[in-house]
C-alpha positions, 0 to 999 in steps of 0.5 A: 921129731918134736911132738905135735903141737895141740890147739887150745881146745884139745888141751882144755878138753880133758881137764873139762871132761874130768871136772864134769865126771867128778861133779857127776860122781859127787851128784850121784853119790848117796847123801847121808843127810839124816846120819848121826854120830853114835855118841849123839844117840846114846852113851856107854853104861856107867861112864856118866856123871854122879850127883853130889850134895852137901850142907854148909854155911856162907859167912861174910855177908853184908847183913843179908844172912839168916839172922837167928835161924835154929839150923844156922846157928847149929851149923855155926856151932859145929863149924866152930867146934871143928876150929876148937871154939865151943859156944857156951850153952844157951847162947844164940849168937846173931848170924846176919852175916852168915847163911845156911846153904845147900851145895850141889855138884856133878862128878864127872865120870873117871874123875880122879882125886885132886881134880877140881869141879864147879859147885852150885850154892843155894840158900835154904833159909831167909837169907836175902842174898849170897853177894860177897859171901865165902863158903866154909869148907864143906864135904859133898856126899854121894847117893851112898853116903860117902864123901866124894868132894870138898867144897870151898871158896868165894861166891860168884852171884849174878843177882843183886837185892836192895832193900829200904827201910819203908819195905820197898825192895828191888831184886835183879835175877836171883841173889840167893844162888851163887856159883864157885868155879872149880870150888870143889876138890875131888877126894874119891873116884867112882868106878865106872865098870870100864876096867873089868867085864868081858862086855861093855854095853852101850845104851840109846837115849830113847828106846827104839828097836830099829835104831838099836838093830841099825847100831848093831849092824854099823858097829859089826860093819866096822868091827865084825862080831863085836856087837849084839842087841840085848833090847831096845835100848842096850847093845852089848859089845864084846871088847878086849880087856886091855884098857888101851885097846878097849878105849881106842875101840870105844873112841872109834865106835862113838864116831860111827854114823848111823841112821836112826829110825823115824821118830814115832808120830807125835803131838805135844800139847801144853795146856797151860801156855796153848803150845802145840808142837807137831812133828814131821811123822804126823799124818791125817787120814781123810777128814773135813774140818769146819771151826767157827765161833758163835758170839752172843751179846746181851745188852740191858737198857733200863728205862725210867717210867714216870707216872702221869701228873697228879696221879697217885702212880710211882716212878718205876724202872722198866727193863729193855734187853737187846740180844744179838747173835753173830756166827763167824763164817769159816770155810771147810778144810778137807784133808785127803788120806796121808796129808803131811805136816805142812799141809795140816799147818797151811790149812789150819792157818787158813781156818784162822785157828788160835792155839787153843782152838788148834788144841781142840781141833787136834783133840777132835781129830783124835777121837775122830780117828783121823790123827795117826799120832800120839797125843801127849799133854803136858 
């Protein structure tokens, strides 16, 4: 016998129940809104960039160079000496088309000889602009005094400077700093410690024991027995010595999600600009705030007093002063214990405080013991 025919309601009911069940499961699933990847919380020790610096000469400038500065002349003599040209003693060539510069660059981790890096070129003398110049071959040194890269190439300058004979000038952006994309060639690799050692260390960007413990637990959940905490910053990892296996495990560790600890309560105050930043961990103990402003106005109205006719008196100036005081009436804001950031901001806005007033109020709350946060003045 053929199977019985199902009604439309009976056919759609199982699908509807399945959709509702799936929605319920998604709704009840724990949401990890604050989870961050390990690669955003720290980095492996030794896997970092290194700074390089060098001293060189930019040539080909349209009269905007250093002219007769002594160190530019010495640099040009050194460059010409490398080319087999020796300048006679006592000769100081005019070098308006050349400028002495400092070259800076970052050598990335695992950079190998032959790879290219970007370099930044900045003037150190009286040169007005580097537009149109070319950097002569210059060695770049590391902190140990060794040469790690060579730089050379045409500069890309985003600024522009124009001068007139009457002394007026117009400057757009910064014409004394240029950049050479892939202008440096790596000549020496830096050892990162990745290849050897039984333990590889991973360091937090910000010291926090709770975050370090959570990182350890998250790694051990994924790779049991791998991580141990050394201090508030460092987590030691026992990884295989084989470079291929170690790199695979490091890649997996960097993508592990961790809930970092809540940041300490902190208030940042910039005393120069009046900028105040309050993070979400700031709380207040019970306190009342009243902030007013007293204005005193003094007006001087001198009056000239003339003597009576045919008298022997003389004209005098009589001072008349008017003093007026005005005090703004402000309401009192009451904070209950544990007031949050939004409550603090709303109440201070009702008081109509300015940034400078806000700094004074926060300092007073800190002195009163009602502000449970660290005050950092920059």
